[in-house]
LUMNU-502081 format. One record per residue (C-alpha): residue in one letter; residue number from 1; x, y, z negated. Coordinates in nm, 2 decimals. Each point is the difference from the previous one (the first is absolute). Example, Ala and Ser with C-alpha at 12.3 -4.5 7.8 and 13.67 -1.06 7.14 Angstrom:
<atoms>
+------+-----+--------+--------+--------+
: type : seq :      u :      v :      w :
+------+-----+--------+--------+--------+
:    A :   1 :   1.23 :  -0.45 :  -0.78 :
:    S :   2 :   0.14 :   0.34 :   0.07 :
+------+-----+--------+--------+--------+
</atoms>
This chain:
<atoms>
+------+-----+--------+--------+--------+
: type : seq :      u :      v :      w :
+------+-----+--------+--------+--------+
:    M :   1 :  -1.23 :   0.97 :  -1.25 :
:    Y :   2 :   0.19 :   0.23 :   0.25 :
:    M :   3 :   0.34 :  -0.17 :  -0.07 :
:    R :   4 :  -0.15 :  -0.35 :   0.07 :
:    G :   5 :  -0.13 :   0.12 :   0.33 :
:    L :   6 :   0.34 :   0.13 :   0.09 :
:    R :   7 :   0.16 :  -0.33 :  -0.12 :
:    I :   8 :  -0.25 :  -0.21 :   0.23 :
:    L :   9 :   0.07 :   0.24 :   0.27 :
:    I :  10 :   0.37 :  -0.03 :  -0.02 :
:    G :  11 :  -0.01 :  -0.38 :  -0.03 :
:    A :  12 :  -0.22 :  -0.04 :   0.30 :
:    A :  13 :   0.21 :   0.22 :   0.22 :
:    L :  14 :   0.34 :  -0.18 :  -0.13 :
:    I :  15 :  -0.21 :  -0.34 :   0.10 :
:    V :  16 :  -0.05 :   0.10 :   0.35 :
:    V :  17 :   0.28 :   0.20 :   0.11 :
:    G :  18 :   0.23 :  -0.28 :  -0.16 :
:    A :  19 :  -0.19 :  -0.27 :   0.20 :
:    V :  20 :   0.03 :   0.21 :   0.31 :
:    W :  21 :   0.39 :   0.03 :  -0.09 :
:    A :  22 :   0.04 :  -0.38 :  -0.04 :
:    V :  23 :  -0.19 :  -0.11 :   0.31 :
:    Q :  24 :   0.23 :   0.28 :   0.20 :
:    G :  25 :   0.31 :  -0.15 :  -0.19 :
:    Y :  26 :  -0.11 :  -0.36 :   0.10 :
:    G :  27 :  -0.01 :   0.13 :   0.37 :
:    T :  28 :  -0.40 :  -0.08 :   0.04 :
:    L :  29 :  -0.10 :   0.37 :   0.04 :
:    T :  30 :   0.23 :   0.15 :   0.28 :
:    G :  31 :   0.06 :   0.36 :   0.09 :
:    S :  32 :   0.21 :   0.14 :  -0.27 :
:    F :  33 :   0.40 :   0.00 :  -0.12 :
:    M :  34 :  -0.14 :  -0.23 :  -0.28 :
:    T :  35 :  -0.11 :  -0.28 :   0.24 :
:    G :  36 :   0.23 :  -0.31 :  -0.07 :
:    S :  37 :   0.18 :   0.15 :  -0.31 :
:    P :  38 :   0.01 :  -0.24 :  -0.31 :
:    V :  39 :   0.08 :   0.31 :  -0.23 :
:    W :  40 :  -0.34 :   0.15 :   0.09 :
:    M :  41 :  -0.17 :  -0.33 :  -0.05 :
:    W :  42 :   0.13 :  -0.03 :  -0.35 :
:    I :  43 :  -0.08 :   0.38 :  -0.05 :
:    G :  44 :  -0.35 :  -0.08 :   0.08 :
:    I :  45 :  -0.01 :  -0.29 :  -0.20 :
:    A :  46 :   0.10 :   0.19 :  -0.29 :
:    S :  47 :  -0.23 :   0.28 :   0.06 :
:    V :  48 :  -0.30 :  -0.24 :   0.01 :
:    V :  49 :   0.10 :  -0.16 :  -0.33 :
:    L :  50 :   0.05 :   0.34 :  -0.18 :
:    G :  51 :  -0.34 :   0.11 :   0.15 :
:    V :  52 :  -0.16 :  -0.31 :  -0.15 :
:    V :  53 :   0.17 :   0.08 :  -0.33 :
:    V :  54 :  -0.12 :   0.32 :  -0.01 :
:    L :  55 :  -0.36 :  -0.11 :   0.09 :
:    L :  56 :   0.01 :  -0.25 :  -0.29 :
:    T :  57 :   0.14 :   0.24 :  -0.23 :
:    S :  58 :  -0.27 :   0.27 :   0.08 :
:    R :  59 :  -0.26 :  -0.27 :  -0.06 :
:    S :  60 :   0.14 :  -0.10 :  -0.35 :
:    A :  61 :   0.06 :   0.35 :  -0.09 :
:    A :  62 :  -0.34 :   0.09 :   0.01 :
:    G :  63 :  -0.10 :  -0.28 :  -0.21 :
:    R :  64 :   0.21 :   0.11 :  -0.28 :
:    R :  65 :  -0.14 :   0.33 :  -0.04 :
:    T :  66 :  -0.18 :   0.03 :  -0.32 :
:    R :  67 :  -0.27 :   0.24 :  -0.10 :
:    R :  68 :   0.11 :   0.31 :  -0.17 :
:    S :  69 :  -0.25 :   0.13 :  -0.30 :
+------+-----+--------+--------+--------+
</atoms>
């Protein structure tokens, strides 16, 4: 159960941070050296995708657990 919670936390953090990086890279969120840089937009998109994958695998991993006797 602890590992599932940790995966959910990491996945959610990747999604939030990745979204901020993508918006900064696109140029919508200003005030950073990342503003308007396409590199940071793509890094942000990749982080969001990775976060979604982590969340989905944490969900499916919980369903695969079997009861030990």
